[in-house]
C-alpha positions as CSV (number, residue, x, y, z in Angstrom):
1,M,104.4,98.2,83.6
2,R,101.5,97.4,81.5
3,E,98.9,94.7,81.2
4,E,96.4,94.9,78.3
5,W,94.6,91.6,77.8
6,I,90.8,91.2,77.3
7,A,89.0,88.1,78.3
8,G,87.5,86.5,75.2
9,D,89.7,88.5,72.9
10,P,92.6,86.3,71.8
11,E,94.0,88.9,69.4
12,S,94.7,91.4,72.2
13,T,96.1,88.6,74.4
14,L,98.5,87.4,71.7
15,D,99.5,91.0,71.0
16,L,100.5,91.4,74.7
17,W,102.4,88.1,74.6
18,G,104.3,89.4,71.6
19,Y,105.0,92.8,73.2
20,R,106.5,91.2,76.3
21,R,108.6,88.9,74.1
22,R,109.9,91.8,72.1
23,V,110.9,93.7,75.3
24,A,112.7,90.6,76.6
25,D,114.5,90.2,73.2
26,I,115.6,93.8,73.3
27,Y,117.1,93.5,76.7
28,A,118.8,90.2,75.8
29,R,120.5,92.0,72.9
30,V,121.4,94.9,75.1
31,R,123.1,92.6,77.6
32,A,125.4,91.3,74.9
33,M,126.5,94.8,73.7
34,P,128.9,97.4,75.1
35,P,126.9,99.8,77.3
36,V,126.7,102.8,75.0
37,D,125.9,100.6,71.9
38,G,123.3,98.8,74.0
39,W,121.8,102.0,75.1
40,Q,121.5,103.3,71.5
41,F,119.9,100.1,70.4
42,W,117.5,100.2,73.3
43,V,116.4,103.8,72.5
44,S,115.8,103.0,68.8
45,A,114.0,99.7,69.6
46,R,111.7,101.3,72.2
47,D,110.8,104.0,69.7
48,E,109.9,101.4,67.1
49,L,107.7,99.6,69.6
50,F,105.9,102.8,70.7
51,R,105.3,103.8,67.1
52,T,104.2,100.4,65.5
53,H,103.2,97.8,68.0
54,P,99.4,97.2,68.8
55,Q,100.3,97.2,72.5
56,S,102.1,100.5,72.4
57,P,101.5,102.6,75.5
58,L,100.7,105.6,73.3
59,P,97.2,106.4,72.3
60,L,96.4,105.2,68.8
61,Q,95.9,108.7,67.5
62,E,99.4,109.8,68.5
63,R,101.4,106.9,66.9
64,G,101.4,108.3,63.4
65,S,103.1,111.5,64.4
66,F,105.4,110.0,67.1
67,T,109.1,110.8,66.4
68,G,110.7,109.4,69.6
69,L,111.0,109.7,73.3
70,P,113.4,112.2,74.9
71,Y,116.5,110.9,76.9
72,W,119.5,112.4,78.6
73,P,122.8,111.6,76.8
74,P,124.3,108.4,78.2
75,D,126.6,108.9,81.2
76,P,128.9,106.1,82.1
77,D,129.0,107.2,85.7
78,L,125.3,106.3,86.0
79,R,126.0,102.6,85.5
80,V,126.8,100.8,88.8
81,V,127.0,97.3,90.1
82,A,125.0,97.0,93.3
83,T,125.5,94.4,96.0
84,V,122.3,92.9,97.2
85,Q,122.0,92.8,101.0
86,P,119.4,90.6,102.7
87,T,116.5,92.3,104.4
88,S,113.4,91.1,106.3
89,S,110.8,90.0,103.9
90,T,107.9,92.4,104.0
91,E,104.6,92.2,102.2
92,I,103.5,95.5,100.5
93,L,100.9,96.8,98.2
94,L,102.5,99.0,95.6
95,A,100.1,101.9,95.1
96,H,99.1,102.7,91.5
97,S,98.9,105.9,89.6
98,G,95.2,105.3,89.2
99,G,93.0,102.7,90.8
100,G,94.3,99.4,92.3
101,A,97.6,98.2,93.8
102,T,100.1,95.5,93.0
103,P,101.0,93.0,95.8
104,A,104.8,92.5,96.3
105,R,107.3,91.3,98.8
106,S,110.6,93.0,99.6
107,F,113.5,90.5,99.5
108,G,116.7,92.5,99.4
109,E,118.4,95.8,99.2
110,A,120.6,96.8,96.2
111,C,123.4,98.9,97.7
112,F,125.6,101.1,95.5
113,H,127.8,104.2,95.4
114,L,126.7,107.0,93.1
115,A,127.6,110.7,92.9
116,S,129.8,110.4,96.1
117,E,126.9,109.0,98.0
118,D,126.1,105.5,99.4
119,L,122.6,104.7,98.2
120,S,120.3,101.8,98.2
121,L,117.0,100.6,96.5
122,V,114.7,98.0,97.9
123,M,114.1,95.1,95.6
124,Y,110.6,93.6,95.3
125,W,109.3,90.3,94.1
126,L,106.0,90.8,92.4
127,E,103.2,88.5,93.6
128,D,101.2,89.3,90.5
129,Y,102.0,89.2,86.7
130,G,103.5,85.7,87.2
131,G,106.2,87.0,89.6
132,G,109.4,88.9,88.9
133,V,112.0,91.3,90.3
134,F,110.8,94.9,90.3
135,I,112.9,98.0,91.1
136,P,111.0,101.3,90.8
137,F,112.6,104.5,92.0
138,G,112.0,108.2,92.5
139,D,114.6,111.1,92.5
140,A,114.8,114.8,92.6
141,T,114.0,115.2,88.9
142,N,110.4,113.9,89.5
143,G,107.7,116.4,88.7
144,R,109.9,118.7,86.6
145,E,112.1,116.7,84.2
146,T,110.6,113.3,84.8
147,Y,107.2,111.9,85.8
148,G,106.3,112.9,89.4
149,G,105.5,109.3,90.2
150,G,108.9,108.0,89.4
151,R,110.5,105.7,86.9
152,Y,111.5,102.0,86.6
153,L,114.9,100.4,86.5
154,I,114.1,96.6,86.5
155,D,110.9,94.8,85.7
156,S,112.0,91.2,85.1
157,A,108.4,90.0,84.6
158,K,108.6,91.9,81.3
159,G,112.2,90.9,80.6
160,A,113.5,94.4,81.4
161,D,116.7,93.8,83.3
162,L,120.5,94.2,82.6
163,G,121.5,91.0,84.4
164,H,123.1,89.9,87.7
165,E,125.8,87.6,88.8
166,G,125.4,86.1,92.3
167,D,124.6,88.9,94.6
168,R,125.8,91.7,92.2
169,V,123.2,93.4,90.1
170,T,123.7,95.8,87.2
171,L,121.9,99.1,87.7
172,D,122.2,101.5,84.8
173,F,120.2,104.7,85.3
174,N,120.7,105.5,81.6
175,F,118.0,102.8,81.0
176,A,115.5,104.3,83.5
177,Y,112.1,104.6,81.8
178,H,108.6,105.8,82.6
179,P,105.6,103.7,83.4
180,S,102.8,103.5,80.8
181,C,100.5,105.8,82.7
182,V,102.8,108.7,81.6
183,Y,101.7,108.4,78.0
184,D,98.0,107.6,78.5
185,T,95.9,107.9,81.7
186,R,93.9,104.8,80.9
187,W,96.9,102.8,82.3
188,S,97.3,102.4,86.1
189,C,100.8,101.6,87.0
190,P,102.6,100.8,90.3
191,L,104.7,103.6,91.8
192,P,107.9,103.5,93.9
193,P,107.2,103.6,97.6
194,I,108.9,106.2,99.9
195,E,111.9,104.0,100.7
196,N,112.9,104.0,97.0
197,R,113.0,107.8,96.7
198,L,116.6,108.8,96.1
199,P,117.8,112.1,97.6
200,L,119.5,113.4,94.4
201,A,118.7,114.2,90.8
202,I,119.3,111.3,88.4
203,R,119.7,112.9,85.0
204,G,119.9,109.8,83.0
205,G,117.4,107.7,81.1
206,E,114.0,108.9,79.8
207,Q,112.7,112.4,80.3
208,L,109.2,113.8,80.1
209,R,108.0,114.8,76.6
210,R,107.4,118.5,76.2
């Protein structure tokens, strides 16, 4: 998640508006493609954004030499359809990697079967950024193969989601990605709370750069 607008600086604010629209357009195209084709498009489109867009999470000095983010090869078994179960609505402050916190409210639990285990992730409605569904998660790759603070699956405030139908939500861990603070410590990003830490290694989606 990233927010980079500066009061009194319309150029930066318009750049942010354009960045968010580009992300939403990417996911709209992905939803219309077969999963592997969509994943390949998503990877190449993200690399282009990181390399060329004024709102890239990368520091400016790194963009010229940037050649792409590392990912695990797509695995069809990491794409699941979760059933959303109601839960009590609980207010929470999602702790950030740096200073600050993001207010959110839990509204449901996405329940799914993966790697012979019954798992679930709490779904949050952001009470900031204009609202939106947010599913961050942690897993056993954190701190070694992926960022220690976890990764994101859905951030609908930015247009980053693969769709739902009724109470069934598409969760594809091949599309798991890092928060902006991984690339530059000037960003402070919300992290998954303890209830969204999965007890297995999810080797899909974005890896740490070496």
